[in-house]
C-alpha positions in Angstrom: -0.4 5.0 -3.4 -0.9 6.5 -6.8 1.1 9.6 -7.4 -0.6 13.0 -7.9 0.3 13.3 -11.6 -0.7 16.2 -13.8 -1.2 16.9 -17.5 2.4 16.4 -18.7 3.0 13.3 -16.6 5.0 15.2 -13.9 4.3 14.2 -10.4 4.2 16.6 -7.4 3.8 14.0 -4.7 3.3 10.3 -3.9 2.9 8.2 -0.8 4.7 4.9 -0.6 2.2 2.6 1.1 4.8 0.1 2.3 6.7 2.6 4.4 4.2 5.6 4.7 6.8 8.0 3.5 5.8 11.0 1.3 7.8 12.2 -1.6 7.4 15.8 -2.8 8.9 16.9 -6.1 9.4 20.6 -5.6 11.3 21.5 -8.8 8.7 20.3 -11.2 5.2 21.2 -12.0 2.9 20.8 -15.0 2.8 24.6 -15.4 6.6 25.2 -15.4 9.4 25.6 -12.9 8.4 26.9 -9.5 10.0 30.2 -8.4 12.3 30.4 -5.3 9.5 32.1 -3.5 7.1 29.3 -4.2 9.7 26.8 -3.2 10.4 28.6 0.0 6.7 29.0 0.8 6.0 25.3 0.3 9.0 24.2 2.4 8.1 26.7 5.2 4.4 25.6 5.3 5.3 21.9 5.2 7.6 22.3 8.1 11.1 21.9 6.5 13.6 24.5 7.5 17.1 24.7 6.2 19.9 26.0 8.4 20.4 29.0 6.0 16.7 30.0 6.2 15.8 33.2 8.0 12.3 32.0 9.0 11.4 29.6 11.9 9.0 26.7 11.9 5.4 27.8 12.3 3.4 27.0 15.4 0.6 24.9 13.9 -1.5 25.0 17.2 -2.7 28.5 16.6 -3.9 30.5 13.6 -0.3 31.5 12.7 -0.2 28.8 10.0 -3.2 30.1 8.2 -2.1 33.7 8.3 1.4 32.8 7.1 0.0 30.7 4.2 -2.3 33.6 3.1 0.5 36.1 3.3 2.7 33.9 1.1 -0.2 33.5 -1.4 -0.6 37.3 -1.7 3.2 37.8 -2.2 3.3 35.1 -4.9 0.3 36.7 -6.7 1.9 40.1 -6.5 5.3 38.8 -7.9 3.8 37.2 -11.0 1.1 38.9 -13.0 0.5 35.7 -15.1 -0.8 33.8 -12.1 1.2 30.7 -13.0 3.4 30.8 -9.9 0.3 31.2 -7.7 -1.2 28.1 -9.3 2.0 26.2 -8.7 1.9 27.2 -5.1 -1.7 26.1 -4.6 -1.1 22.7 -6.3 2.2 22.0 -4.6 1.0 22.9 -1.1 -2.3 21.1 -1.3 -0.5 18.0 -2.6 1.4 18.0 0.8 -2.0 17.7 2.5 -3.3 15.2 0.0 -0.4 12.8 0.6 -0.7 13.2 4.4 -4.3 12.0 4.2 -3.2 8.9 2.4 -0.7 8.1 5.1 -3.3 8.6 7.9 -6.0 6.6 6.0 -3.5 3.7 5.6 -2.2 3.9 9.1 -5.6 4.1 10.7 -7.4 1.2 8.9 -7.2 -2.5 8.7 -6.4 -2.4 4.9 -3.5 0.0 5.4 -2.1 -1.7 8.5 -2.1 -5.1 6.7 -0.2 -3.6 3.7 2.2 -1.8 6.0 3.1 -4.7 8.2 3.4 -7.3 5.3 5.7 -4.9 3.4 7.9 -4.1 6.3 8.4 -7.8 7.1 9.8 -8.2 3.5 11.9 -5.0 3.6 13.6 -6.0 6.9 15.1 -9.1 5.1 16.7 -7.0 2.3 20.1 -7.3 4.0 19.8 -11.1 4.0 18.9 -11.0 0.4 21.9 -9.0 -0.5 24.3 -11.3 1.3 22.7 -14.4 -0.2 22.8 -13.1 -3.8 26.4 -12.0 -3.4 27.4 -15.5 -2.2 25.4 -17.1 -5.1 27.3 -14.9 -7.6 30.7 -15.7 -6.1 29.9 -19.5 -6.2 28.4 -19.5 -9.8 30.3 -16.7 -11.4 27.0 -15.5 -13.0 25.6 -12.0 -13.1 22.4 -11.4 -11.0 19.3 -11.0 -13.2 17.6 -7.7 -12.6 14.8 -7.7 -11.9 14.8 -11.1 -10.3 12.5 -13.5 -12.3 9.2 -14.4 -10.6 9.7 -18.1 -11.4 13.3 -17.9 -10.1 14.6 -19.5 -13.3 18.3 -19.8 -13.2 18.4 -19.2 -9.4 17.6 -22.7 -8.3 20.8 -23.0 -6.2 19.9 -20.1 -3.9 19.3 -21.1 -0.3 15.6 -22.1 0.4 15.1 -19.2 2.8 16.3 -16.7 0.2 14.0 -18.1 -2.4 11.1 -18.0 0.0 11.8 -14.3 0.7 11.9 -13.5 -3.0 8.6 -15.4 -3.7 7.0 -13.8 -0.6 7.9 -10.4 -1.8 6.3 -11.0 -5.2 3.2 -12.4 -3.5 2.9 -9.4 -1.2 3.2 -7.0 -4.1 0.6 -9.0 -6.1 -1.8 -9.1 -3.2 -1.4 -5.4 -2.6 -2.1 -4.6 -6.2 -5.2 -6.8 -6.2 -6.5 -5.2 -3.0 -5.9 -1.7 -4.2 -6.9 -1.9 -7.8 -9.5 -4.6 -8.3 -12.8 -3.3 -9.7 -14.5 -6.7 -10.3 -16.8 -6.5 -7.3 -18.1 -3.0 -7.9 -21.0 -2.3 -10.2 -19.8 1.3 -10.3 -16.2 0.3 -11.2 -14.8 1.5 -7.9 -11.6 0.1 -6.2 -10.0 0.6 -2.9 -7.6 3.0 -4.5 -10.5 5.1 -5.7 -11.9 5.3 -2.1 -8.5 6.4 -0.8 -8.1 9.0 -3.5 -11.6 10.3 -2.9 -10.8 10.8 0.7 -7.5 12.6 -0.1 -9.0 14.8 -2.8 -11.9 15.9 -0.5 -9.4 17.0 2.1 -7.1 18.6 -0.5 -9.9 20.7 -2.1 -11.4 21.7 1.3 -7.9 22.7 2.6 -7.4 25.0 -0.4 -10.9 26.5 -0.1 -10.5 27.1 3.6 -7.2 28.9 3.3 -7.4 30.7 -0.1 -11.1 30.7 -1.2 -13.3 29.1 -3.8 -11.4 30.4 -6.8 -8.2 28.8 -5.5 -10.0 25.5 -4.9 -11.2 25.6 -8.6 -7.6 26.0 -9.7 -6.6 22.8 -7.8 -9.6 20.9 -9.0 -8.9 21.8 -12.6 -5.2 20.7 -12.2 -6.3 17.3 -10.8 -9.0 16.9 -13.5 -6.3 17.3 -16.2 -3.8 14.8 -15.0 -3.4 11.5 -16.9 -3.7 9.5 -13.6 -5.2 11.9 -11.1 -8.0 12.6 -13.6 -9.2 9.0 -13.1 -9.3 9.5 -9.4 -11.1 12.7 -9.7 -13.7 11.0 -12.0 -14.0 8.3 -9.4 -14.7 10.9 -6.7 -17.4 12.3 -8.9 -18.9 8.8 -9.3 -19.0 8.5 -5.5 -20.9 11.8 -5.4 -23.2 10.6 -8.1 -24.0 7.5 -6.1 -25.5 9.8 -3.5 -27.1 12.4 -5.8 -28.8 9.7 -7.9 -30.6 8.6 -4.8 -31.8 12.1 -4.0 -29.4 12.7 -1.1 -29.0 16.4 -0.2 -27.2 16.0 3.2 -25.4 19.1 4.5 -22.4 17.1 5.6 -21.9 15.4 2.3 -18.1 15.2 2.1 -17.8 14.4 5.8 -20.3 11.5 5.4 -18.4 10.2 2.3 -15.1 10.3 4.3 -16.7 8.5 7.2 -18.2 5.8 5.1 -14.8 5.3 3.4 -13.2 4.9 6.8 -15.8 2.4 7.9 -15.4 0.4 4.6 -11.6 0.2 5.1 -11.8 -0.7 8.7 -12.6 -4.4 8.0 -16.2 -5.1 9.1 -17.0 -8.8 9.2 -20.0 -11.0 10.2 -20.5 -11.7 13.9 -19.0 -15.0 14.7 -16.9 -14.9 11.6 -13.2 -15.3 11.2 -11.6 -11.9 11.5 -8.9 -12.9 9.0 -11.0 -14.6 6.4 -14.5 -13.3 6.5 -13.9 -9.5 6.1 -16.3 -7.9 3.7 -14.5 -6.3 0.7 -14.2 -2.6 1.2 -15.8 -1.6 -2.1 -18.8 -3.9 -1.6 -19.2 -2.6 1.9 -19.0 1.1 0.8 -21.6 0.7 -1.9 -23.9 -1.2 0.5 -23.5 1.6 3.2 -24.2 4.3 0.6 -27.4 2.4 -0.3 -28.5 2.0 3.3 -27.6 5.6 4.3 -29.5 7.2 1.4 -32.5 5.0 2.0 -32.5 5.9 5.7 -32.6 9.7 5.1 -32.1 12.1 2.2 -30.8 14.7 4.5 -28.5 13.8 7.4 -25.4 15.0 9.2 -22.3 13.1 10.3 -23.7 11.9 13.6 -26.9 10.7 12.0 -24.7 8.8 9.5 -22.8 7.1 12.4 -26.2 5.9 13.8 -27.2 4.7 10.3 -24.0 2.6 10.1 -24.7 1.1 13.5 -28.2 0.2 12.3 -26.8 -1.3 9.1 -24.5 -3.6 11.2 -27.4 -4.7 13.5 -29.7 -5.4 10.6 -27.1 -7.6 8.8 -25.6 -9.1 11.9 -22.2 -7.6 11.4 -19.6 -6.3 13.8 -19.7 -2.6 14.2 -16.7 -0.5 13.0 -15.7 -0.1 16.6 -15.8 -3.8 17.4 -14.1 -4.7 14.1 -11.3 -2.2 14.9 -10.8 -3.7 18.3 -10.6 -7.2 16.9 -7.9 -6.1 14.4 -6.1 -4.3 17.1 -5.7 -7.7 18.8 -4.5 -9.3 15.6 -1.9 -6.5 15.1 -0.8 -7.0 18.8 -0.1 -10.7 18.0 2.0 -9.6 15.0 3.9 -7.2 17.2 4.7 -10.0 19.6 5.9 -12.3 16.8 8.0 -9.5 15.3 9.7 -8.9 18.7 10.4 -12.6 19.0 12.0 -12.6 15.5 14.0 -9.5 16.5 15.4 -11.3 19.6 16.8 -14.1 17.2 18.1 -11.6 14.7 21.8 -11.1 14.4 21.4 -7.6 13.0 20.9 -4.9 15.7 19.4 -2.6 13.0 16.6 -5.1 12.3 16.0 -5.5 16.1 15.6 -1.7 16.5 13.2 -1.4 13.5 11.0 -4.3 14.7 10.6 -2.5 18.0 8.8 0.3 16.1 6.0 -2.1 15.3 4.5 -1.2 18.7 4.4 2.4 17.8 2.7 1.7 14.5 0.1 -0.5 16.3 -0.5 2.2 18.9 -1.0 4.8 16.2 -3.7 2.6 14.7 -5.4 2.4 18.1 -5.4 6.1 18.5 -6.7 6.8 15.0 -9.6 4.4 15.2 -10.6 5.7 18.6 -10.7 9.2 17.1 -12.8 7.9 14.2 -15.3 6.3 16.7 -15.4 9.0 19.4 -14.6 12.1 17.5 -15.4 11.5 13.8 -15.3 15.2 13.0 -11.5 15.3 13.6 -11.0 12.8 10.8 -13.9 13.5 8.5 -14.4 17.3 8.8 -11.8 18.9 6.6 -11.3 22.0 8.7 -10.9 20.1 12.0 -8.6 17.5 10.4 -6.4 20.2 8.8 -6.2 22.2 12.0 -5.2 19.1 14.0 -2.8 18.0 11.3 -0.8 21.1 11.6 -1.3 21.2 15.3 0.7 17.9 15.6 -2.3 15.9 16.8 -1.8 13.0 14.3 1.2 10.7 13.8 4.0 12.2 11.8 5.5 10.6 8.7 8.8 10.9 6.8 8.8 13.6 4.1 11.3 13.4 1.2 11.9 16.7 -0.6 13.3 15.6 -4.0 14.9 17.9 -6.5 15.1 15.7 -9.5 17.3 17.9 -11.7 20.0 18.6 -9.1 19.6 15.1 -7.5 19.3 16.7 -4.1 17.2 15.1 -1.4 16.2 16.3 2.0 14.5 14.3 4.7 12.4 15.6 7.6 9.6 14.4 9.9 6.2 16.1 9.4 4.0 17.7 12.0 2.8 15.2 14.6 3.9 12.8 17.3 6.8 10.5 16.5 6.1 7.2 14.9 9.7 6.4 14.2 12.9 8.4 14.6 14.7 9.8 11.6 17.3 7.0 11.5 14.6 4.3 11.5 12.7 6.0 8.7 15.8 6.3 6.6 16.8 2.7 7.2 13.4 1.2 6.4 13.2 3.5 3.3 16.7 2.2 2.1 15.6 -1.4 2.7 12.4 -0.8 0.7 14.2 0.8 -2.2 16.7 -2.0 -2.2 14.1 -4.7 -2.3 12.2 -2.8 -4.9 15.3 -2.6 -7.1 15.7 -6.3 -7.1 12.0 -7.3 -7.6 11.0 -4.5 -10.1 14.3 -3.5 -11.7 15.9 -0.1 -12.4 14.0 3.2 -12.5 11.0 1.7 -10.6 11.2 3.8 -7.5 9.7 7.2 -6.7 13.0 8.0 -5.0 15.4 7.6 -7.9 18.1 9.5 -6.1 18.2 6.8 -3.4 17.8 4.0 -6.0 20.7 5.3 -8.1 22.9 5.7 -5.0 22.1 2.1 -3.9 22.7 0.7 -7.4 26.0 2.6 -7.8 27.1 1.3 -4.4 26.3 -2.3 -5.3 28.0 -2.2 -8.6 31.0 0.1 -7.9 31.4 -0.3 -4.1 34.6 -1.8 -2.7 32.6 -4.2 -0.5 30.0 -5.5 -2.9 31.0 -5.3 -6.6 27.8 -6.9 -7.9 27.3 -7.7 -11.6 23.9 -7.6 -13.1 22.1 -8.9 -16.2 19.1 -6.8 -17.1 15.9 -8.7 -17.9 13.1 -7.6 -20.1 9.7 -9.2 -19.5 
């Protein structure tokens, strides 16, 4: 996903859609350098505890989280009369929630699952790519071009399966970019990325308002609106709101309805009798069509009324309902899990075998999330319910990377929620992803430059590998 980037280009967080890991940059902010108290507060409230810390992890299943957050906010305000540190705290902590929403929107929809599974299948072959490129270098005596050329010019003697992997990696990346960023089908200029950012910003602002009040939410809104990249997403969110307002909609569940329609659009609705793989309606086309239908149905409705309106829309246009579409895709993902396990059984690498087994957990998380969206939509679409259940561990956890760019320190931990993968599996797939990213995009292309630098230095200077690279400029 796009990073949450602010007015000076500094990022506070990003979600890597291929692995569902969240990176948080806690030593940089568009306002300045966060204080030790701000740093501690964000770590404590995000669930990361160092052995030297005197505080314990907060029980998110009761109101302790909210009282602790408000207590930190008051202390930070009292310690800095300028208010800058309080602003850093609000923006940094709400970014944690923003990025979580991205992970759950991707994990619980057809669009996100497709990206996740396609990417993982490429990442898991990173080890084979390393071995093959090393053999090629030893045979030819040539340096390896970095990044690898998309036409594979100069690499014709690579084994066919290696060339196929490289080409597939480029194709997966190109397909993902087209899915996420294409605006060609939208009269309003919306893209899938805009829908995802709208969902995340809605949750982020409501989280801030719920814990710290309207003035705090305005601070975060202003920060997002000033960012070189996040500003575009904020404007897209306003355009989504304008779609409703221009049609006279005054519903009291406005943001909840928007979040629900976004989930329906990303769930992969397709015509009855159609091919589940080929006939899915583009998410942006579906979203704008649903907005048109909902606002014509009623100018003032709640979330449950909106659910009924979506059902009516599907009946009128002979489409599968979101529930039936999700069940169809669940079957498709089950087939991919079976194929993955068959590949794992033939794999010579035990590490790959273990990682492929986690496909089942990912598919099960998808099933649980879509059932929540159908049966209990308020848990996903109502910000207060979503946030309460997020910190209560109700949703799947993801890998959090706390990155300190200046000291090149990195800490990994699992967020609140039930386990999707264990820590070793997260770290392994993350390393595979950064490695493949290094070869296909080149240097300084990863959100996690600490890991990228470590991998690169190991490849060049390591006793085992000793790679030589030639840098390409395209």
